[in-house]
N, C-alpha and C positions, 0 to 999 in steps of 0.2 A: 739185107739188114736195117737200111736207113729208112725202108718204106715201113718196115715193121715197127720201127721206133716212131715215126711220124703218125702210126695210126694210134686213134686213142685207147683201142681196147688194147694194143700191143703194150702202151704207156702202162695201161692200169694194172695188166699183169705183171711186168715189171716193179711197179711202185708195190703191189701186194707181197711180192717176194722180198722186196727190200723192208717193207715194214715188220715182216715175219724176222728176217735178220736183226734189224734193230732191236727189236726186244729182245732176241738172244743175246745181243751185244748186251742190253742194259742188265739183263739176270745175270749173264756171266761175268762183267765187269761188278755188280754187287757183291757175288760169291767171292770171286778172287780179292777183293777189299776187306770181305770180311776175314776171309782166311789169313791175309797178310797181317792184318792188325790185331785179330784176335787169337790166334794161337801160334805157341813157340815151335818153330819150324826148323828141321836140320839145313844145311847149305846146301845140299840136294835138291830137297825139295823148294827151298826158297826160290833157288835158280831154276826149277822148273817153273814155278808160278810166274817168274818173271818172263820167262818166255811167253806164256800163254797171257800175261798182260800184254805184251809187244803184239800178241796175234789178235786179241781181241779190239785194241786200239786200231792197229792195221785194218782190221775189218770194217771197223766204224769210219774210218776215214774213206775206204773204199767205194761203200755203199753211200757217203754223202758225194763222192765225185760222179758215180754212177748219175744220182738223182739231177746233178746239174747239167750233166752230159745232155740228158733224156728230154729236159725241160727248154721248152722254145722261149719261155719268159724267165730269163736265167737272173734279172737283177730282181724281179718281184718275187722269185723263189728265195733268193739270197735275205731277202727282207722279212718273209716269212717263215725262214729257217735260221734267224740270225745265231739263236745260242748253239746250233749243232755245227754251222759253217765257222764261227768263231772257236769251236772246242776242234774242229778238224783242223784249222790253220796251227792252232796250239799244239797240237799232238806233234803235227808235221814238223814245227821248228823245233819242239822238245827233240824228237827223234834225229834232227839233223845237226843240232848244237847240245845233243845230251851230256856230254862231259861237262860244260862249262854250264848248263842249266842244273844238273845233278848236284855240283860244287855249290852253287848259288843256294840252292834250297837245302843241302845238309849244314850251310852254315847257319841257316836259320831254325830248322827242325831236324836235329841230328839223326832221329830215328826214322827218318822218310827215306822210303825205298824208290828207286827210279822208276817211272811212271805210275808212282802211286795215287798222287795229287791228279793227275788226268783220270784215273781211273776212279777217283771217287767223284770227281765232277760229273765224269760221264753217266756214272750208278746213280748220283742225286738227280741230275736234271731229267735222265731218261726216266727212273723211276717215279718222278713227279708226274709226268706224262702219262706213266702206266696207271698211276692211280686214278687220272681223269678218268682214261678209258674204263678203268673198273668200276668207278662211280656211275658212269653212263651205263655200262654193263648190267649192273645191279638191278635197274630198273627193267631189263627185260629178260629177268628171271619170273617166271610166271608166278610162283610163291611169293616174292616179293612184289611184283607189279599188282597183282589183285590184293595186295593190302595198301598200295599205293603209297611207298615209302616216303615219308615226310622228311623235310629240312633237319627236325629233331632225330629221325631215326636214322638219317645217313650221319649227323654228327656223333651219335652213340656207337654205330658200327666204326666210324672210322677212329674214335677214341679206342675203342677194344681192340682194333687190331694195331694201331702203334704202341698200345701198352705191351701186347703179347710181343710184338718185335723187340722193343725194349727190353723185356723179360728174357729173352733168348741171348741178345746181345749181351748184357749184363752177366750171363751165365758162361761167357767166354773165358777160357783159361788166363789171357792176358788183360780183362778187365777187372780182375781182383788180385789181392795178395796170395791169399790162401784159399780162395774158391768161396760162395756162399750158397744158402740153400735155396732150391726154388720159391719157397714162399718170402724170403727175403729179397730176391731179385723182384717177385711179384709186386711186392709192397713199394720197393724203391722205384721201379719203372712207373707205378699207378702215383706214387708222390711226384716222380718229375714230370709226367705227360700232364696232369692234372694241376701243376705249379702250387703243389703245397709246400714241400718242405720236409713234412716230417720223415725221420729216418729211424732206424732201427739200428742201423750199422754206423759207427764215424766214417762218415765220407773221406775223409783225409789219411785214414789209416786201413780202411778195408778195400778202398778202390785205388788202382793203378791210376795214372794219367790217362790212358786210352780209356779206362772206365768212367774218369770224372770228364771225359769228352763225349761218352756215350750220354751220360747224364745232360751235359750243356745241350745237347743236341735235342734231346726229348723236351727239357724245358722249353727250348725256342721254339720247337715245334708246338708243345701245347699251349703255349701263352699266347702263339697269333693263331692256333688252330690249323689243323691239319687242311681241312677244306679251304681255309683262304688261302694258304700257300699253294696248295694245289691248283687253285681256280688263278692265281696270282700268275703263275708260270705258264698257264694255259692262255690268259688273256694278252699278257705281254711279250710272248715267246713266240706262242703258235699262232697267232692270226686271231684270237678273241674266243668269246665262251658263246654258247649256244643260248637261245631266247628262255629256253626251260631251266638251263642251270643259273641264269640271271634270276630268274624268279626265286630259287632256290636260296641265291646270294642274299636277295631283298630280304628275307626274314631273317636269316644268320648274321647279317651286318645292321640289321637296324637301319636300312636305308629306303625311304619314301620314293625317291625317284630311280626308276630302272636305268634309264639313259646315264646315270652318274655312278654305275657300279665300278668299271674299269678306273676312274678316276679316284674312287674309294680304296679301292684295291692298293691303287698305287701309293696314296696318301699313307696308310694304315703300315704297308710293309717299310716305305721310305721314312716314315716317322720313326718306325721302330727301330731299325738299323742305324738310321743318324744319332738318335737319343743313345743307343746303347753305344756305338762307337765314341761318342762325346762324353759319356760316363766313363767308359774303359780309359780314356785319357787323363779325366780328373782324379780316379782312384789310382792310375798308376803314379802319377805325380806326388800323391797322399801317403805311397808307401813306400818310400826311397828309403826309409830306415829299417826296412823288414830285415833280420839277421838272417845270414845264410842264404840268400837270395840273389840271384844273377838277374840281368836283364830278360831272359826269356822266361824266368819264373815271376817275375814282377807282372810282364806282359800276360802271362796266362791267370797270374790271380785278379789283374785288373779286367780283364775279359771275361772269365768266370761269374764274377760279383758281381758286374756290371748287367749280363743278361739276368744274371739272378735276381738283380733288385728291380730292372724294369719289368720281368716277367711276373714278380711278385711271389717269388719262390725262395725258401729258406737255406740251400742247400750251400757249405762254404768249403774250401779246400783247407781250413787249418780247424784244429780241433778247437771246440767251444764256439765257432763262429766269431762273429765281430767282440764276443767276451773275453778273446784270447788274448793273455796279457800283452803279446807285442802290439795289439792293435789298440791296446786301451787309450782312451781320451784323445784317439784320433778326429778332431772336430772338421777337418778336410775329409775325410771317409764317411764318416757320418753325415756330413751334410749332402755329400754327393749320392750316396744310398738312399735318403729322402728325398731329394729331388727325383732320382728315377723311378723310387717306389711311385711318387704321387703322379709322375707322367704316366706311368704303365697302369695306375688304377682310375685315371681319370675318364677313360672311355673313349673309343674311337669317332664316335658320332659329334664329341666335343671337339675333338682334333682337328675334326673336319670343318665345323662350324668357325673354329679359331682360325683355320686356313683361308678359309672363303673370306673372312673380314679383313684379314691381314693383307691378301693380295687386293683386296677392293680399297685399302688404305693406301698400299703401294701405287695403284692404279690413277688415284685420286692426287698424290703428292708428284707423280710425274705428269698430270694434266692429262691421263689417258681417260677415255670414256668407261664410264660405268654404268651399264643399262639399269639394273635394280641392286640399288646398295646394301648387301646383306647385313642383318644383325644378329646379335646373340640370340638363338631360339630359346623359346620356353623350357626345351629339355636341358641346354648347356646353362640357363640360368639356376633351375631347380638342383642342378648336379653341383656346379659351382658352391652355392651358398649352402647346400646340405653339408658338403664335404667340407666347407672351411666351419662350419658350426661344430661338425664332430671331430675334426681335429685340434681347433682351438679349444673346444669344450672339454676334450678327452684331455688335452696336456694340461689345462688348469687342476681337473679333478685329481689326474695323476701326481701333479707339481705337490698339492697337498696332502692327499692319501699317503704317497710313498716316499717324499721328501722332508716334509714338513712335521707332518705327525709320527710317521713312524722312522724318520732319519735313516733311510736306507742308503745302498750304496748307489753313486749315480755314475760309476764306471769311468771314472776319470774326468767326466766332462761338467761343466755347467748345470745346475741342477735343471734351470729352466729347458735347456737344451735336451737334456736326458728324458725329461718328460715328453716332449715332441717329438722327440725319437722315439718312444714307447706307444704313443697315439697314433703316430703316422704308420709303423711298421704293423701295428694290432689289426691295422684294418685290410690285412692280407698277405703281408709279406713272411714275416717269420723271423727276419734277424732279430735278435736281443744283445744287449751289451750288458747285460747281468743276467745271473742265475734266475730264472722264471720262477723257480722253487720257493725264492727266498721273497717274493713280493708280499706286499701286506694284503690282507683278506679283501680290504676294499678295492686296494688297484686289481685284484683279479676279476672282481665283480666289472669294474670299468671295462677291462680289456675282452671279457667275455661278451658285453654289449658291442662294443666296437668290432671284435670278430663276427659277431652275428650279422652285423649291418654290412661290413666289408667295403668293398669298392663301388665304383660306377658299372652302369649297363655296357655291355660290348666293349669292355676292358681285360685285362690280364688278372683283375680281381676276383675272388669269390663274393661268399656272402649273399643276403637276400637283395641287396644294392641301394644305394643311397637314395635313387629315385621310389622305390619302394617305400622306404620311411617316409620320404618327403609327402609321396602321395596320401600316405595312411595318415599322417599328421594333418594333411589337410582335410581327408575328411572327416576327423575327428573336429576340427575347426568349424566346418559346417554344419555338424551336428550342434555344436555348444553354440553358436550364433543363429542357428536355427534357419539357415539361407538353403534356397532350393538346389544350388548349384555348387560345386566345388571349384575355387577360383585360385589362381597364380598368376602374378604380374600381369594382370589385365586381360587374362586368357580364360576360357573354361575348360574344365579338365573332364572327359566323358566318363561316364559310369562304368564302362566298360575296363577303363584303366584302373580305377578304383577297387572294381571286382579282382581283377588280376592281382593288383598289390596284397589284398587281402588274401586271396590265394594263394600267392607266394608265401607270406608270412606264416600262415596258420600250416601248411604243408612244410616248411622249413622248421618248426616248432615241433610240428608231430614228428617228422623224420629224426630230428635231436633226441627227442625222449625217447624213441624206438631203439636208436642205437646204444644211447645210456645204460637203457633198462638191460639190453642184451649183454653188454659189456659187464655190467655189475653181476648179472647171473652167471659170467663166465668167469670173473673175477672176482669175487667177494672179499679177497684179503687186501684190495687194493683201494685206497681213499675214492670216495665218492665226487668231492670236488676234483682229484686230480683227472677221473675219468671223464667228468664233464665237462672240464678243458680241454682235454683231448679230443673229446667227440666235436665241439665246437669248430676246435682247430681244423679237425678233418673234413668237416661238413662245409666250412667256408673256405677251405683251401688256405688258410693262413699259414700253418707249419711253426707256430709255438708250441710249447711243449714242456710240460711239467715232467718231463723223463722218464714216463711208463711205457712208451710203445715199445723199448726193448723187451719191457717186462711181459707183455703179452705173449699167449701161447699162438698156436696156429690159428685156432679158431677166432681168436682175438684181432689177429691182425689181418685176417679174410674181411671181418666186420668194417674194419677201418678201411680197406681197400674199398668194399663197397662204398662207404661214406665218404671217401674221396671221389670217387667217380661220379656217384649221384650228384655230390654237392658242386664238382666241376661242371658238370651239364645243366643242374638245375631238377629239382624235384618236379617243379610243375612241367617242365619241357620233357622229361621221363615219362611222366603219366600220360601225357598228351600223345607221345610217340606210341606207347604200347597199347592204350585204352581206345577201342574201336567210336569211332564217331559215329552218331546217329542223325539221320537228318532232322532238322527243326519242325515241329509239327504245324501243320496250317491252321491252328486254333490255339486259344488261350483259354486256359482252366478257370473257374472260378476263384477269385480273390478271398484268402483265409487270413485269419489274423491269429497270430503268435506273441505272446506275453513273453517280454525280455527283463523287465524289472517292475 
């Protein structure tokens, strides 16, 4: 037996068996977890599922022990499988001290069943790794390999899969109070994954806390991106990402340096969860006056709205959202939401640049060596200046159009703060402190423009992006001043970037027109302005609404689903993913002249 284990081929055979067992454990834990939280069960069935839970967790621990025993380099093995090893230890401790652990957990989460949390961790962690395996496997399918699946194509596929999974989860009996239709489940799942926030049902009235948790998870996954999360776990928990996958991530994360992919992933996920945790704490302390809520309810409210704010999604666990009378005039809550929305919409490349500059400043202060002092990149400067101009300019216009000339309701806030809140959230979040249907016509036009532009590249926000607007304005300045090159902050912007910006704006405008025309044909009885507002909100994944989404029929809701899906990924990226790329010709055609004006 010892000679068999010392033989490399023997170890490989055992590892193949253990890998198959691990996949079965992951799938089994996922199925058991869904059954436990999603279906009302009799005490007998519940007991049977708990026994199966213990079996699955026991098999998982056993296969981890076998892996450790057959590996001669055990410390290296533990480092490479730190997540699985830690989970195995936690499962063992939970089994040995189950009475104390279950009592502690039930004190915080009354509905939690024994072993359910460990089951969830096992299902989530292992299915994440299975997702990576599936992404690799897709490239081995002849039909897909022959098409050279692009990062954009993989992104489309991953979003479609998670939307489908979300729809199925929202159809579970315990996810809703009275059940919902398939089209409403699809609409809600798409809105959550695409971090839009448009709803056809009142989230606080139609969904149970389990359903709201599902929506929360979908928003978090959609905000960060399923591929980003998958590669993050692969990189930090399983020893790295292949060179080919790093190249795919280089495109998705807008990262020029291939060697810094791991650092960028760490910054993205670390920044996200740190900001969401800080935001949840700020929101928790700002809503201490909520009537009829205990500590657990306030914690859930704070965590839910922190994630929604950072991920720029407008879902809320209270009717009317932040316009609810219980939240009216809450300056602390409004300020926390604005800061979270701004942080989520600024873009991860800017966050990474800030991090590098901050680290360099600290190292200098500590008199440590800094090889090349990093500075704010041209991308960071363009994003920050454009975002500031849009936010401040939008707030000024809204202040005059809404509160000076129209004298509208400020939601219990100072008029300047209400105007600033509308300007910030219109750029992709979707939270509102007053009824959007009561806005002045001039304010609606301003909101339409802000929604169309949206946030910054590689962020949780939607729209055509701030940098696209900036490059378009710089290109216009070049034409007006008769300059040969596009310039910004002492740097030259290449023509390819300008062409891409023009394509993004033209395609977004064309897609908006198409969606609006189709909705007008399907629902001629509804206001064109309202449908234009809803269309822009869906395409830019903002989530602000004039209240017509619930009035749409099945076909209209499907159009909105498509608008949110394409808007989240980007019209240009969708077209690049599905259109065949032809090799560039080795010759140039004769130049022709076209009259413009």
